[in-house]
C-alpha positions in Angstrom: 205.0 60.9 -119.0 207.9 61.0 -116.6 211.2 60.8 -118.5 212.8 58.8 -115.8 210.6 55.9 -117.0 212.0 56.0 -120.5 214.6 53.3 -121.0 217.0 52.4 -123.8 214.6 49.7 -125.0 212.0 52.5 -125.6 214.3 54.2 -128.2 214.9 53.3 -131.8 217.5 54.1 -134.5 219.6 57.3 -134.0 217.9 58.1 -130.7 219.0 54.8 -129.3 222.5 55.1 -130.7 222.7 58.6 -129.1 221.5 57.3 -125.7 224.0 54.4 -125.8 226.8 56.9 -126.6 226.1 59.5 -123.9 224.0 57.5 -121.4 220.4 57.7 -120.5 220.7 60.4 -117.9 222.4 62.7 -120.4 219.9 61.7 -123.1 217.0 62.6 -120.8 218.6 66.0 -120.1 219.1 66.6 -123.8 215.5 65.7 -124.5 214.3 68.0 -121.7 216.4 71.0 -122.9 216.4 70.5 -126.7 213.6 68.0 -127.5 212.0 68.6 -130.8 214.8 70.9 -132.1 217.8 70.2 -134.2 221.2 70.2 -132.4 224.4 70.6 -134.3 227.5 68.9 -132.9 230.8 70.3 -134.1 233.3 67.9 -135.7 236.4 67.2 -133.5 238.8 69.1 -135.9 236.5 72.2 -135.7 236.5 72.1 -131.9 240.3 72.0 -131.9 240.8 74.6 -134.6 241.2 77.6 -132.3 243.9 75.9 -130.2 245.7 74.8 -133.4 245.6 78.3 -134.8 247.0 79.7 -131.6 249.9 77.2 -131.7 250.6 78.1 -135.3 250.7 81.8 -134.5 253.1 81.2 -131.6 255.5 79.0 -133.7 255.4 81.3 -136.7 258.8 83.0 -137.2 258.0 85.0 -140.3 259.1 82.4 -142.9 258.3 78.9 -141.7 255.0 78.5 -143.6 256.0 75.1 -145.1 257.2 73.6 -141.9 254.0 74.6 -140.0 251.9 73.3 -142.9 253.6 69.9 -142.7 253.4 69.8 -138.9 249.7 70.5 -138.8 248.8 68.7 -142.0 247.3 71.8 -143.6 248.1 73.8 -146.7 250.7 76.6 -146.7 247.9 79.0 -147.9 245.9 78.1 -144.7 249.0 78.8 -142.6 249.3 82.2 -144.4 245.6 82.9 -143.7 246.0 82.1 -140.0 249.1 84.3 -139.4 248.2 87.1 -141.8 244.7 87.5 -140.4 246.2 87.8 -136.9 248.8 90.3 -138.2 246.1 92.3 -140.0 243.9 92.6 -136.9 246.9 93.7 -134.8 248.0 96.3 -137.4 244.7 97.8 -138.2 242.3 97.0 -135.4 238.7 98.1 -135.7 237.8 100.8 -138.1 237.1 104.1 -136.4 233.4 104.7 -135.9 232.6 101.1 -136.9 229.5 99.7 -135.2 230.0 96.6 -133.1 227.0 94.3 -133.7 227.5 92.7 -130.3 227.6 96.0 -128.3 224.6 95.8 -126.0 224.5 99.6 -125.7 223.4 99.8 -129.3 220.0 98.2 -128.7 
């Protein structure tokens, strides 16, 4: 069956809702590339987390945990994790001789 012939009226439930949201052309492309599999779509806050964390690191002055927590509506402990993780990576870097799982030369 040619997917071009599939219309919105051919779809039910979640599939119809998805097609209405993204359009039939995009739905057909999704079905072609990922049909029969499960596709995870990240939540908006998860998509924006990297940018938020970079902003927090830039604005961090060494003591403004509370102000940043209020500004970004997160806990002070989350602000600490964000800025301390960055500082730890800068201070220590990779462990000498540590294997990088993503190094293509290894395999």
